[in-house]
PDB file with one MODEL, atoms N, CA, C and O in Angstrom:
MODEL        1
ATOM      1  N   MET A   1       1.232  -1.033   0.081  1.00  0.00           N
ATOM      2  CA  MET A   1      -0.082   0.224  -0.227  1.00  0.00           C
ATOM      3  C   MET A   1       1.060   1.260   0.031  1.00  0.00           C
ATOM      4  O   MET A   1       2.094   1.268   0.699  1.00  0.00           O
ATOM      5  N   THR A   2       0.287   2.296  -0.955  1.00  0.00           N
ATOM      6  CA  THR A   2       1.138   3.232  -0.439  1.00  0.00           C
ATOM      7  C   THR A   2       0.497   4.604   0.697  1.00  0.00           C
ATOM      8  O   THR A   2      -0.670   4.855   0.997  1.00  0.00           O
ATOM      9  N   LYS A   3       1.723   5.261   1.107  1.00  0.00           N
ATOM     10  CA  LYS A   3       1.285   5.893   2.327  1.00  0.00           C
ATOM     11  C   LYS A   3       1.211   7.631   1.799  1.00  0.00           C
ATOM     12  O   LYS A   3       1.341   8.001   0.632  1.00  0.00           O
ATOM     13  N   TRP A   4       1.029   8.308   2.701  1.00  0.00           N
ATOM     14  CA  TRP A   4       0.427   9.434   2.086  1.00  0.00           C
ATOM     15  C   TRP A   4       2.216  10.268   3.121  1.00  0.00           C
ATOM     16  O   TRP A   4       2.759  10.066   4.207  1.00  0.00           O
ATOM     17  N   ARG A   5       2.410  10.981   2.176  1.00  0.00           N
ATOM     18  CA  ARG A   5       4.480  10.984   2.432  1.00  0.00           C
ATOM     19  C   ARG A   5       4.021  12.666   2.891  1.00  0.00           C
ATOM     20  O   ARG A   5       5.096  13.265   2.874  1.00  0.00           O
ATOM     21  N   GLY A   6       3.190  13.417   3.187  1.00  0.00           N
ATOM     22  CA  GLY A   6       2.798  14.801   3.218  1.00  0.00           C
ATOM     23  C   GLY A   6       2.855  14.849   4.948  1.00  0.00           C
ATOM     24  O   GLY A   6       2.758  13.842   5.648  1.00  0.00           O
ATOM     25  N   SER A   7       2.997  15.961   5.361  1.00  0.00           N
ATOM     26  CA  SER A   7       2.794  15.970   7.046  1.00  0.00           C
ATOM     27  C   SER A   7       1.092  16.120   7.031  1.00  0.00           C
ATOM     28  O   SER A   7       0.419  16.827   6.282  1.00  0.00           O
ATOM     29  N   LYS A   8       0.575  15.091   8.261  1.00  0.00           N
ATOM     30  CA  LYS A   8      -0.861  14.749   8.674  1.00  0.00           C
ATOM     31  C   LYS A   8      -1.862  15.827   8.167  1.00  0.00           C
ATOM     32  O   LYS A   8      -1.663  16.951   8.628  1.00  0.00           O
ATOM     33  N   PRO A   9      -2.619  15.728   7.537  1.00  0.00           N
ATOM     34  CA  PRO A   9      -3.771  16.983   7.415  1.00  0.00           C
ATOM     35  C   PRO A   9      -4.598  17.024   8.551  1.00  0.00           C
ATOM     36  O   PRO A   9      -4.961  15.965   9.063  1.00  0.00           O
ATOM     37  N   GLU A  10      -4.905  17.990   8.960  1.00  0.00           N
ATOM     38  CA  GLU A  10      -5.719  18.605  10.276  1.00  0.00           C
ATOM     39  C   GLU A  10      -7.361  18.801  10.009  1.00  0.00           C
ATOM     40  O   GLU A  10      -8.300  18.522  10.754  1.00  0.00           O
ATOM     41  N   LYS A  11      -7.355  19.440   8.538  1.00  0.00           N
ATOM     42  CA  LYS A  11      -9.268  20.245   8.433  1.00  0.00           C
ATOM     43  C   LYS A  11      -8.890  19.652   6.527  1.00  0.00           C
ATOM     44  O   LYS A  11      -7.891  19.286   5.909  1.00  0.00           O
ATOM     45  N   CYS A  12     -10.756  19.914   6.137  1.00  0.00           N
ATOM     46  CA  CYS A  12     -10.598  19.547   5.187  1.00  0.00           C
ATOM     47  C   CYS A  12     -10.588  21.048   4.430  1.00  0.00           C
ATOM     48  O   CYS A  12     -11.096  21.987   5.042  1.00  0.00           O
ATOM     49  N   ASP A  13     -10.033  21.266   3.150  1.00  0.00           N
ATOM     50  CA  ASP A  13      -9.731  22.551   2.238  1.00  0.00           C
ATOM     51  C   ASP A  13     -10.674  23.244   2.241  1.00  0.00           C
ATOM     52  O   ASP A  13     -10.608  24.473   2.196  1.00  0.00           O
ATOM     53  N   LEU A  14     -12.054  22.373   2.313  1.00  0.00           N
ATOM     54  CA  LEU A  14     -13.092  22.814   1.808  1.00  0.00           C
ATOM     55  C   LEU A  14     -14.097  23.791   2.559  1.00  0.00           C
ATOM     56  O   LEU A  14     -14.459  24.925   2.242  1.00  0.00           O
ATOM     57  N   CYS A  15     -14.435  23.004   3.648  1.00  0.00           N
ATOM     58  CA  CYS A  15     -14.965  23.190   4.651  1.00  0.00           C
ATOM     59  C   CYS A  15     -14.346  24.257   5.687  1.00  0.00           C
ATOM     60  O   CYS A  15     -14.524  25.462   5.864  1.00  0.00           O
ATOM     61  N   GLY A  16     -13.578  23.323   6.261  1.00  0.00           N
ATOM     62  CA  GLY A  16     -12.457  23.763   7.201  1.00  0.00           C
ATOM     63  C   GLY A  16     -12.670  22.703   8.321  1.00  0.00           C
ATOM     64  O   GLY A  16     -11.858  22.622   9.242  1.00  0.00           O
ATOM     65  N   LYS A  17     -13.763  21.888   8.247  1.00  0.00           N
ATOM     66  CA  LYS A  17     -13.726  21.512   9.687  1.00  0.00           C
ATOM     67  C   LYS A  17     -12.560  20.469   9.883  1.00  0.00           C
ATOM     68  O   LYS A  17     -11.689  20.319   9.026  1.00  0.00           O
ATOM     69  N   PRO A  18     -12.591  19.851  10.908  1.00  0.00           N
ATOM     70  CA  PRO A  18     -11.068  18.873  11.459  1.00  0.00           C
ATOM     71  C   PRO A  18     -11.576  17.283  10.739  1.00  0.00           C
ATOM     72  O   PRO A  18     -12.739  16.897  10.856  1.00  0.00           O
ATOM     73  N   LEU A  19     -10.707  16.619  10.134  1.00  0.00           N
ATOM     74  CA  LEU A  19     -10.875  15.237   9.693  1.00  0.00           C
ATOM     75  C   LEU A  19     -11.261  14.217  10.383  1.00  0.00           C
ATOM     76  O   LEU A  19     -10.444  13.828  11.217  1.00  0.00           O
ATOM     77  N   ALA A  20     -12.096  13.737  10.321  1.00  0.00           N
ATOM     78  CA  ALA A  20     -12.254  12.250  11.036  1.00  0.00           C
ATOM     79  C   ALA A  20     -11.364  10.931  10.861  1.00  0.00           C
ATOM     80  O   ALA A  20     -10.140  11.044  10.794  1.00  0.00           O
ATOM     81  N   GLN A  21     -11.788  10.079  10.810  1.00  0.00           N
ATOM     82  CA  GLN A  21     -10.806   8.995  10.320  1.00  0.00           C
ATOM     83  C   GLN A  21     -10.247   8.498   9.047  1.00  0.00           C
ATOM     84  O   GLN A  21      -9.332   7.677   8.984  1.00  0.00           O
ATOM     85  N   GLN A  22     -10.813   9.009   8.086  1.00  0.00           N
ATOM     86  CA  GLN A  22     -10.167   9.095   6.535  1.00  0.00           C
ATOM     87  C   GLN A  22     -10.004  10.738   5.977  1.00  0.00           C
ATOM     88  O   GLN A  22     -10.558  11.630   6.618  1.00  0.00           O
ATOM     89  N   PHE A  23      -9.348  10.999   4.964  1.00  0.00           N
ATOM     90  CA  PHE A  23      -9.775  11.852   4.213  1.00  0.00           C
ATOM     91  C   PHE A  23      -9.091  11.443   2.763  1.00  0.00           C
ATOM     92  O   PHE A  23      -8.414  10.456   2.477  1.00  0.00           O
ATOM     93  N   VAL A  24      -9.543  12.635   1.901  1.00  0.00           N
ATOM     94  CA  VAL A  24      -9.441  12.152   0.499  1.00  0.00           C
ATOM     95  C   VAL A  24      -8.439  13.689   0.165  1.00  0.00           C
ATOM     96  O   VAL A  24      -8.322  14.862   0.521  1.00  0.00           O
ATOM     97  N   ALA A  25      -7.948  12.791  -0.655  1.00  0.00           N
ATOM     98  CA  ALA A  25      -6.647  13.696  -1.659  1.00  0.00           C
ATOM     99  C   ALA A  25      -7.162  13.718  -3.400  1.00  0.00           C
ATOM    100  O   ALA A  25      -6.951  12.765  -4.150  1.00  0.00           O
ATOM    101  N   GLY A  26      -7.787  14.864  -3.783  1.00  0.00           N
ATOM    102  CA  GLY A  26      -8.525  14.845  -4.870  1.00  0.00           C
ATOM    103  C   GLY A  26      -8.806  16.276  -5.266  1.00  0.00           C
ATOM    104  O   GLY A  26      -8.794  17.351  -4.667  1.00  0.00           O
ATOM    105  N   LYS A  27      -9.053  15.901  -6.453  1.00  0.00           N
ATOM    106  CA  LYS A  27      -9.748  16.841  -7.734  1.00  0.00           C
ATOM    107  C   LYS A  27     -10.726  17.184  -7.522  1.00  0.00           C
ATOM    108  O   LYS A  27     -11.470  16.253  -7.216  1.00  0.00           O
ATOM    109  N   THR A  28     -11.402  18.588  -7.518  1.00  0.00           N
ATOM    110  CA  THR A  28     -12.485  19.028  -7.389  1.00  0.00           C
ATOM    111  C   THR A  28     -13.349  19.224  -8.081  1.00  0.00           C
ATOM    112  O   THR A  28     -12.806  18.788  -9.095  1.00  0.00           O
ATOM    113  N   VAL A  29     -14.457  19.585  -8.464  1.00  0.00           N
ATOM    114  CA  VAL A  29     -15.506  19.908  -9.832  1.00  0.00           C
ATOM    115  C   VAL A  29     -15.164  21.387  -9.643  1.00  0.00           C
ATOM    116  O   VAL A  29     -15.488  21.878 -10.725  1.00  0.00           O
ATOM    117  N   ARG A  30     -14.728  22.293  -8.932  1.00  0.00           N
ATOM    118  CA  ARG A  30     -14.387  23.638  -8.735  1.00  0.00           C
ATOM    119  C   ARG A  30     -13.082  23.412  -9.597  1.00  0.00           C
ATOM    120  O   ARG A  30     -12.607  24.510  -9.888  1.00  0.00           O
ATOM    121  N   GLY A  31     -12.299  22.308 -10.133  1.00  0.00           N
ATOM    122  CA  GLY A  31     -10.887  22.734 -10.600  1.00  0.00           C
ATOM    123  C   GLY A  31      -9.767  22.491  -9.398  1.00  0.00           C
ATOM    124  O   GLY A  31      -9.522  21.286  -9.343  1.00  0.00           O
ATOM    125  N   PRO A  32      -9.151  23.106  -8.599  1.00  0.00           N
ATOM    126  CA  PRO A  32      -8.217  22.978  -7.962  1.00  0.00           C
ATOM    127  C   PRO A  32      -8.143  21.365  -7.291  1.00  0.00           C
ATOM    128  O   PRO A  32      -9.267  20.978  -6.970  1.00  0.00           O
ATOM    129  N   TRP A  33      -7.001  20.320  -7.010  1.00  0.00           N
ATOM    130  CA  TRP A  33      -7.091  19.482  -5.772  1.00  0.00           C
ATOM    131  C   TRP A  33      -6.985  19.863  -4.508  1.00  0.00           C
ATOM    132  O   TRP A  33      -6.251  20.816  -4.248  1.00  0.00           O
ATOM    133  N   GLY A  34      -7.629  19.255  -3.575  1.00  0.00           N
ATOM    134  CA  GLY A  34      -7.480  19.471  -2.161  1.00  0.00           C
ATOM    135  C   GLY A  34      -7.524  18.498  -1.671  1.00  0.00           C
ATOM    136  O   GLY A  34      -7.723  17.415  -2.221  1.00  0.00           O
ATOM    137  N   ILE A  35      -7.231  18.842   0.185  1.00  0.00           N
ATOM    138  CA  ILE A  35      -7.601  17.620   1.437  1.00  0.00           C
ATOM    139  C   ILE A  35      -9.444  17.933   1.663  1.00  0.00           C
ATOM    140  O   ILE A  35      -9.930  19.011   2.005  1.00  0.00           O
ATOM    141  N   MET A  36     -10.360  16.403   1.296  1.00  0.00           N
ATOM    142  CA  MET A  36     -11.758  16.723   1.596  1.00  0.00           C
ATOM    143  C   MET A  36     -12.029  15.960   2.872  1.00  0.00           C
ATOM    144  O   MET A  36     -11.094  15.385   3.430  1.00  0.00           O
ATOM    145  N   CYS A  37     -12.891  15.933   3.220  1.00  0.00           N
ATOM    146  CA  CYS A  37     -13.595  15.306   4.226  1.00  0.00           C
ATOM    147  C   CYS A  37     -14.501  14.309   3.680  1.00  0.00           C
ATOM    148  O   CYS A  37     -15.255  14.839   2.863  1.00  0.00           O
ATOM    149  N   ALA A  38     -14.705  13.095   3.820  1.00  0.00           N
ATOM    150  CA  ALA A  38     -16.071  12.631   3.305  1.00  0.00           C
ATOM    151  C   ALA A  38     -16.932  13.535   2.624  1.00  0.00           C
ATOM    152  O   ALA A  38     -17.160  13.277   1.442  1.00  0.00           O
ATOM    153  N   VAL A  39     -17.422  14.477   3.096  1.00  0.00           N
ATOM    154  CA  VAL A  39     -19.034  14.764   3.077  1.00  0.00           C
ATOM    155  C   VAL A  39     -18.497  15.873   2.071  1.00  0.00           C
ATOM    156  O   VAL A  39     -19.438  16.165   1.333  1.00  0.00           O
ATOM    157  N   CYS A  40     -17.508  16.516   1.784  1.00  0.00           N
ATOM    158  CA  CYS A  40     -17.113  17.856   0.759  1.00  0.00           C
ATOM    159  C   CYS A  40     -16.778  16.737  -0.524  1.00  0.00           C
ATOM    160  O   CYS A  40     -17.158  16.898  -1.684  1.00  0.00           O
ATOM    161  N   HIS A  41     -15.936  15.517   0.005  1.00  0.00           N
ATOM    162  CA  HIS A  41     -15.280  14.471  -1.698  1.00  0.00           C
ATOM    163  C   HIS A  41     -16.822  14.100  -2.186  1.00  0.00           C
ATOM    164  O   HIS A  41     -16.893  13.782  -3.373  1.00  0.00           O
ATOM    165  N   PHE A  42     -17.781  14.097  -1.613  1.00  0.00           N
ATOM    166  CA  PHE A  42     -19.196  13.167  -1.960  1.00  0.00           C
ATOM    167  C   PHE A  42     -19.531  14.896  -2.644  1.00  0.00           C
ATOM    168  O   PHE A  42     -19.319  14.682  -3.837  1.00  0.00           O
ATOM    169  N   ARG A  43     -19.865  16.200  -2.560  1.00  0.00           N
ATOM    170  CA  ARG A  43     -20.597  16.929  -3.066  1.00  0.00           C
ATOM    171  C   ARG A  43     -19.799  17.519  -3.851  1.00  0.00           C
ATOM    172  O   ARG A  43     -20.287  18.029  -4.859  1.00  0.00           O
ATOM    173  N   PHE A  44     -18.205  17.628  -3.592  1.00  0.00           N
ATOM    174  CA  PHE A  44     -17.396  18.217  -4.738  1.00  0.00           C
ATOM    175  C   PHE A  44     -16.115  17.556  -5.694  1.00  0.00           C
ATOM    176  O   PHE A  44     -15.594  17.970  -6.729  1.00  0.00           O
ATOM    177  N   GLY A  45     -15.808  16.081  -4.679  1.00  0.00           N
ATOM    178  CA  GLY A  45     -14.860  15.771  -5.104  1.00  0.00           C
ATOM    179  C   GLY A  45     -15.165  14.932  -7.047  1.00  0.00           C
ATOM    180  O   GLY A  45     -16.332  14.775  -7.405  1.00  0.00           O
ATOM    181  N   MET A  46     -13.964  14.506  -8.043  1.00  0.00           N
ATOM    182  CA  MET A  46     -14.138  13.942  -8.946  1.00  0.00           C
ATOM    183  C   MET A  46     -14.233  12.426  -9.075  1.00  0.00           C
ATOM    184  O   MET A  46     -14.311  11.836 -10.153  1.00  0.00           O
ATOM    185  N   GLY A  47     -14.216  11.742  -7.633  1.00  0.00           N
ATOM    186  CA  GLY A  47     -14.083  10.188  -7.696  1.00  0.00           C
ATOM    187  C   GLY A  47     -13.138   9.818  -6.969  1.00  0.00           C
ATOM    188  O   GLY A  47     -12.673  10.457  -6.026  1.00  0.00           O
ATOM    189  N   LEU A  48     -12.738   8.609  -7.413  1.00  0.00           N
ATOM    190  CA  LEU A  48     -11.481   7.990  -6.838  1.00  0.00           C
ATOM    191  C   LEU A  48     -10.539   7.521  -7.744  1.00  0.00           C
ATOM    192  O   LEU A  48     -10.930   6.434  -8.169  1.00  0.00           O
ATOM    193  N   GLY A  49      -9.700   7.775  -8.131  1.00  0.00           N
ATOM    194  CA  GLY A  49      -8.779   6.315  -9.309  1.00  0.00           C
ATOM    195  C   GLY A  49      -7.940   7.701  -9.835  1.00  0.00           C
ATOM    196  O   GLY A  49      -8.341   8.818  -9.507  1.00  0.00           O
ATOM    197  N   LEU A  50      -6.933   7.542 -10.545  1.00  0.00           N
ATOM    198  CA  LEU A  50      -5.974   7.699 -11.350  1.00  0.00           C
ATOM    199  C   LEU A  50      -6.221   8.840 -11.329  1.00  0.00           C
ATOM    200  O   LEU A  50      -7.446   8.878 -11.214  1.00  0.00           O
ATOM    201  N   GLY A  51      -5.686  10.265 -11.380  1.00  0.00           N
ATOM    202  CA  GLY A  51      -6.517  11.201 -11.909  1.00  0.00           C
ATOM    203  C   GLY A  51      -7.681  12.005 -11.319  1.00  0.00           C
ATOM    204  O   GLY A  51      -8.310  12.905 -11.875  1.00  0.00           O
ATOM    205  N   ARG A  52      -7.838  11.530 -10.139  1.00  0.00           N
ATOM    206  CA  ARG A  52      -9.177  11.728  -9.974  1.00  0.00           C
ATOM    207  C   ARG A  52      -8.980  11.848  -8.510  1.00  0.00           C
ATOM    208  O   ARG A  52      -9.522  12.881  -8.118  1.00  0.00           O
ATOM    209  N   GLY A  53      -8.440  11.221  -7.603  1.00  0.00           N
ATOM    210  CA  GLY A  53      -8.074  11.074  -5.940  1.00  0.00           C
ATOM    211  C   GLY A  53      -7.800   9.796  -5.498  1.00  0.00           C
ATOM    212  O   GLY A  53      -7.771   8.727  -6.108  1.00  0.00           O
ATOM    213  N   GLN A  54      -7.553  10.148  -4.032  1.00  0.00           N
ATOM    214  CA  GLN A  54      -6.993   8.987  -3.518  1.00  0.00           C
ATOM    215  C   GLN A  54      -7.588   8.844  -1.919  1.00  0.00           C
ATOM    216  O   GLN A  54      -7.610   9.917  -1.316  1.00  0.00           O
ATOM    217  N   ARG A  55      -8.025   7.766  -1.233  1.00  0.00           N
ATOM    218  CA  ARG A  55      -8.625   8.198  -0.045  1.00  0.00           C
ATOM    219  C   ARG A  55      -7.570   7.150   1.187  1.00  0.00           C
ATOM    220  O   ARG A  55      -7.196   5.979   1.114  1.00  0.00           O
ATOM    221  N   TYR A  56      -7.380   8.107   2.142  1.00  0.00           N
ATOM    222  CA  TYR A  56      -6.679   7.760   3.227  1.00  0.00           C
ATOM    223  C   TYR A  56      -6.694   7.528   4.309  1.00  0.00           C
ATOM    224  O   TYR A  56      -7.339   8.465   4.780  1.00  0.00           O
ATOM    225  N   ASP A  57      -6.420   6.897   5.096  1.00  0.00           N
ATOM    226  CA  ASP A  57      -6.651   6.511   6.534  1.00  0.00           C
ATOM    227  C   ASP A  57      -6.057   7.707   7.460  1.00  0.00           C
ATOM    228  O   ASP A  57      -4.896   8.024   7.202  1.00  0.00           O
ATOM    229  N   LEU A  58      -6.752   8.455   8.575  1.00  0.00           N
ATOM    230  CA  LEU A  58      -5.573   9.196   9.013  1.00  0.00           C
ATOM    231  C   LEU A  58      -5.012   8.751   9.681  1.00  0.00           C
ATOM    232  O   LEU A  58      -3.914   9.265   9.892  1.00  0.00           O
ATOM    233  N   THR A  59      -5.337   7.697  10.333  1.00  0.00           N
ATOM    234  CA  THR A  59      -4.578   7.366  11.326  1.00  0.00           C
ATOM    235  C   THR A  59      -3.077   6.980  11.092  1.00  0.00           C
ATOM    236  O   THR A  59      -2.104   7.511  11.627  1.00  0.00           O
ATOM    237  N   THR A  60      -3.081   5.598   9.880  1.00  0.00           N
ATOM    238  CA  THR A  60      -1.628   5.114   9.296  1.00  0.00           C
ATOM    239  C   THR A  60      -0.878   5.664   8.742  1.00  0.00           C
ATOM    240  O   THR A  60       0.346   5.789   8.774  1.00  0.00           O
ATOM    241  N   LEU A  61      -2.557   6.423   7.569  1.00  0.00           N
ATOM    242  CA  LEU A  61      -2.120   7.256   6.457  1.00  0.00           C
ATOM    243  C   LEU A  61      -1.368   6.877   5.553  1.00  0.00           C
ATOM    244  O   LEU A  61      -0.430   7.464   5.013  1.00  0.00           O
ATOM    245  N   GLU A  62      -2.078   5.197   5.275  1.00  0.00           N
ATOM    246  CA  GLU A  62      -2.294   4.519   4.322  1.00  0.00           C
ATOM    247  C   GLU A  62      -3.311   4.728   3.286  1.00  0.00           C
ATOM    248  O   GLU A  62      -4.446   5.171   3.466  1.00  0.00           O
ATOM    249  N   LYS A  63      -2.706   4.311   2.040  1.00  0.00           N
ATOM    250  CA  LYS A  63      -4.057   4.591   1.039  1.00  0.00           C
ATOM    251  C   LYS A  63      -4.701   3.440   0.876  1.00  0.00           C
ATOM    252  O   LYS A  63      -4.337   2.299   0.594  1.00  0.00           O
ATOM    253  N   ILE A  64      -6.015   4.087   1.168  1.00  0.00           N
ATOM    254  CA  ILE A  64      -7.404   2.766   1.058  1.00  0.00           C
ATOM    255  C   ILE A  64      -7.532   2.455  -0.145  1.00  0.00           C
ATOM    256  O   ILE A  64      -7.466   1.273  -0.485  1.00  0.00           O
ATOM    257  N   ASP A  65      -7.790   3.681  -1.238  1.00  0.00           N
ATOM    258  CA  ASP A  65      -8.570   3.662  -2.474  1.00  0.00           C
ATOM    259  C   ASP A  65      -8.096   4.527  -3.142  1.00  0.00           C
ATOM    260  O   ASP A  65      -7.539   5.552  -2.748  1.00  0.00           O
ATOM    261  N   GLY A  66      -8.357   4.038  -4.629  1.00  0.00           N
ATOM    262  CA  GLY A  66      -8.094   5.423  -5.547  1.00  0.00           C
ATOM    263  C   GLY A  66      -6.438   4.797  -6.229  1.00  0.00           C
ATOM    264  O   GLY A  66      -5.789   5.493  -7.009  1.00  0.00           O
TER     265      GLY A  66
ENDMDL
END
């Protein structure tokens, strides 16, 4: 599995709320990429996979999907 290489994210780039158990690093319908909580990814994310986004576990920082 691939691990997140940056510092541990603390909040969603879109809504500003603290991240819970997982986060998505991905492209948004607005254009730029960002760190998203599950709710914002559902509302504004472009999905998971190559060129769209990856889901990570917030505790282990290991990639879960995408």
